[in-house]
N, C-alpha and C positions, 0 to 999 in steps of 0.2 A: 223817435230816439231809440237807439239800441245800445244796451249795456251788456258787457261780456266779462265774466269773472273767470280768469284762468289760474292755474297753479303758479306758485311763485317761481318755479324753475322753468316755466314754459317760455319759449322764445316770443319776441314781439311779432315775428312773422306769422305765427300761428293765429294769434288774435286778429291780425290784419286780414289774413285769408278768410277767416270766418265772418268778419264784418264787411268785407268788400262788396258782396252782393246786395247789402242793405244800405249802401252809401246813397245819400240824398243827392240832389242836383246842386252840389256845391261848386263854386268856381275854383277854390283852392283847398288844399289839404296841407296843414302845417304839422310836421312831426319831427322828432329828433333823429339823430344818426342811427338809432336802433332800427329804423324802418327803411334804411337805404338798401334797397334790393332792386335789381333790374326788373324782375317780374312784377313787383308792386308798382314801380314807376310806369312801366309799360301799360299795366292794367288801368292805372289812373288816367293816363293820357288817352286810352281808348274810350273811357267814359267821359272825356272832355273836362277832366279835373286837372288843374295845374298843380303838380307836387311842389311843395316848398320844404324840401328835406335836404339838409346839408350832407355832403358826401362823407363817407367814412374816411378816416385818416389814411388807411392802408389801400384805398382805391387807386388803381393804376391810371385810369382815365378820370380826370376831375370833371365834375358836372356842376354847372352853375345853379344858383338858387337866389331868390329874392331876399336879401338880408334885412331889408326894411320890414317886409311882411313877417319874416321869421321872428322878429323882436316881439310880435304880438303873442308868441307862445307863452310869455310870462303869465298871461291870464289863466292858462291851463294849470301852470305850476301853483299859482295862488289858490286855485280851487282845490287842488290836492292838499295843500297846506291847511286849508280851512276844514276839510274833511278829517284830516289827521288830528285836528284839535279835539275831536271827540275821542275820549280816552278808550272807549270800548273798541273803536276801530284801530287806533294807533297801537294798542297793546294786543290786539287780535284775541280778545277773550272768547269769542265764538269760534268753536272748532269746526262746526258744520258749515259748509260753503253756502247753503241757502240762508242760514241765519246771519252769517257775516254779510252776505250780499244784501239782505233785507236792511241791516243796520246802515250800510252804505247808502242805500236808496232813501232811507228815512233822513239821514244826515244831509244828503244833497237837497232833498225837498225842503227841509227846514232852512238851510242856508239860502236857497233860492227865494223862499218866502220872506225871510228877514231882510234880504237885499232890496226888495221892492219898496 
């Protein structure tokens, strides 16, 4: 598992580019419209990963995606919601990136442990 914390104003593409070499042998990658870039879709297909990314609304050539599989993305959103239930994370009390990231990792670990 690889986790990456970027600045709030950083583009989604930057994080995707950093994590792409560490991608596991997944069959599909589900992402939102923020990750709709030709270079990313090409890189995923070269790795044998099927992208499930809806096209941006301003795209001239529409690209298809699996709408049934895309509905599974709600699990990711639920996890972000659970992490934001932790007041320390939601209010961003920690100003240092390493302390904030540690709080996120701790919250994710506790949430995972309690789910089992």
